[in-house]
N, C-alpha and C positions, 0 to 999 in steps of 0.2 A: 347651298347658298354661295359657295365660292365660285360657282359658274359665272356669277354676275361680273366680278372684276376681270375674269379671264375673257369673257365675251366682250366687255368694254374695250379691252386691249386689242382683241382681234378686229373689232370695228374701227378702232383708231388706225390700225395699220391699213385696213381697206380704204378708209377715207383719205388717208395720206397719199395712197396710190392714186385715188380718184383725182385729188387736187393736182398732183405732180404731172399727171398724164392727161388732163382735161377729159376725163371719162364722163359720159352723160348718164350711163346706167350700168350698174353691176348686175349681171344676169345670174351668175352662179359662183359660189365660193366652195372650193374643195378643201376640207380640213383633214389633217391626220392627227388622230388622238390615240395615245398609247393605252393599251389595255390596263396598265397599272395606274394610270391617272384615275382619280375618282370622280372625274367629270361625267355627268350624265347627259347623253345626247338630247333628250327631250328638254332639259333645262337650258342647254346651250341654244337650242332652236327657239325656245320661248323667249329668252332674254334678247337674242339677236333680233327677233321680230319686233320686240318692243323698242329696243334701242335704235334700230335702223329706220324706224318710222320717220318720214319727212327727210330722208337722205337719199342719195343716189343708189344706195343699197337696199332700199325699202322693200323691193319685190324680189330680191335675190334668193335663189334656191341655195340652201345650205346643205352640203353633202358631207357627211362625216364618215371617214374611213378609219376603222380601228387598226392600230399597229400592234402586232403580236409582241409578246415578251421574248426577247432573244438574249441568251446568256453566253458569255465567253468563259470557257474553262480556265481557271487559274493555273492549271498544270500544263495542259497541252495547247491552249488557245483555240481549241475547236469551238465554233459557235453553233448553238442549237436552240430551237424554239421550245418554249416551256408553257404548259397550261398554267394559268395563274392559280388554279386550285391546288396544284402540286408544287408550288414555288418553294415551299419549305423542305421539300424532299427531292431537290434536284440532284442529278447525277449525270456526269458527262457520258454520253453514249460511246465515246471513243476510248477513254482511259479509266472511267469509273470515279474520277475525282468528284467530291461532293461540294466543292467550293467554286464559285464563279462570280463574275461581275456582270451587271446588267448593261447590255449594249443598246437595247431599244425596248420601248414599252411604257416609258414615263412621259414622253414628249407630247406636245401639242403645237401645231403650227399650220399656217396657211400653205397648202401645197401649190395651188394655183387659183386663178380667177378667170371667169369669162366676162368680158365687159363690152360695152358699146360706146 
């Protein structure tokens, strides 16, 4: 259910862009959503379709690209991709360190838009 406020914010940003740039129609919106976010693609799309009704973004195609989880090793700073299923068992492939910081995988943002 938390997809609703996130989708509202995404639409707010889109409509702000529409207003500032005198856009007639939003054709496509490309989103990047981290694998660690618990946002569900189908709910984002569902809420977007509902909220965008009667706006310049009403018929926009929403394309969601999932961003992989990338960890930075706390010891050697090597960055490596991790499967979210094995996140609790991470180990740096360079030095073997078992502690790291998340670099990507939690974010969500508008990558770009196609407008008319």
